[in-house]
C-alpha positions in Angstrom: -9.9 -12.7 6.8 -10.4 -11.1 10.1 -8.0 -8.7 11.9 -7.4 -11.3 14.6 -6.5 -14.1 12.1 -3.5 -15.9 13.4 -2.2 -16.4 9.8 -2.0 -12.6 9.2 1.4 -11.0 10.0 1.1 -7.2 10.1 4.3 -5.7 8.8 3.4 -2.0 9.3 0.3 -0.1 10.4 -0.4 3.6 9.6 -1.7 4.7 13.0 -1.4 8.4 12.1 -3.9 8.0 9.2 -6.6 6.7 11.6 -6.0 9.9 13.7 -5.8 12.4 10.8 -8.6 11.1 8.6 -12.1 9.8 8.9 -12.0 6.3 7.6 -15.2 5.8 5.5 -14.5 2.4 3.9 -11.7 -0.1 3.9 -10.6 -2.3 1.0 -8.0 -5.0 0.7 -5.8 -5.3 -2.4 -2.5 -6.9 -3.4 0.7 -5.1 -4.2 3.2 -5.9 -7.0 6.6 -6.1 -5.5 10.2 -6.9 -6.5 12.1 -9.7 -4.8 14.3 -7.4 -2.8 11.2 -5.4 -1.6 9.6 -8.6 -0.2 12.8 -9.3 1.7 12.8 -5.7 3.1 9.1 -6.1 4.1 9.8 -9.4 5.9 12.5 -7.5 7.8 10.0 -4.8 8.7 11.8 -2.0 6.8 8.8 -0.1 5.5 7.2 3.2 6.2 3.6 4.4 5.3 3.9 7.8 6.9 3.2 9.9 3.7 1.8 7.2 1.5 -1.3 7.5 -0.6 -2.9 5.8 -3.6 -4.3 7.2 -6.9 -6.2 5.8 -9.8 -4.2 6.6 -13.0 -4.9 5.1 -16.4 -7.5 2.7 -15.0 -4.9 1.2 -12.6 -4.4 1.8 -8.8 -1.0 3.0 -7.8 0.7 3.4 -4.4 2.9 6.5 -3.9 5.4 7.6 -1.2 5.5 4.2 0.5 9.1 3.8 1.6 10.5 0.3 1.4 14.2 0.4 2.5 16.7 -1.2 0.1 17.6 -4.8 1.0 21.3 -4.9 2.0 22.0 -8.3 0.3 20.3 -7.6 -3.0 22.2 -7.8 -6.2 22.9 -4.8 -8.4 21.6 -2.3 -5.8 18.1 -3.8 -5.3 15.1 -1.5 -5.8 14.3 2.2 -5.7 12.9 2.8 -2.2 10.2 5.3 -3.0 9.1 4.1 -6.5 5.3 3.9 -7.3 3.9 0.4 -6.8 0.9 -1.1 -8.6 -1.9 -2.2 -6.4 -3.9 -5.2 -7.5 -7.7 -5.0 -7.2 -10.6 -6.0 -9.5 -11.2 -3.6 -12.3 -14.8 -2.8 -11.2 -13.7 -1.9 -7.7 -11.0 0.4 -9.1 -13.5 2.1 -11.3 -15.9 2.6 -8.3 -13.0 4.0 -6.2 -11.9 6.3 -9.0 -15.4 7.7 -9.4 -15.9 8.3 -5.7 -12.5 10.0 -5.4 -13.3 12.3 -8.3 -16.9 13.1 -7.2 -16.5 13.4 -3.5 -12.9 14.6 -3.2 -11.7 11.7 -1.1 -8.2 10.5 -0.5 -7.0 6.9 -0.6 -4.7 6.1 2.3 -3.0 2.8 3.0 -3.7 1.7 6.6 -1.5 -1.4 6.8 0.6 -3.9 5.0 0.5 -7.6 6.0 1.4 -11.1 4.8 
């Protein structure tokens, strides 16, 4: 999918990351969300300012991505700053984990889109 794809709706973009870091490679992955988080994303209530990803236990996790609570969710909704699992093929996670460990790289989310 290209960046100019009319079917792609960008919810949030981390413009500061492109300024503060040298982007060596980009990857696309899915994200495991709760129902109230999807509603908040559709409303544009997300912030990637201090977000980063790490490989832990053979899985890829997103930290510090703030998704505001959805006002109409039952039982309080979700925790806004909880770690979220990123969905990517196992081989790709292993390669990323190896590069991060060897080269001292940081995994930074650049955007979230539908």
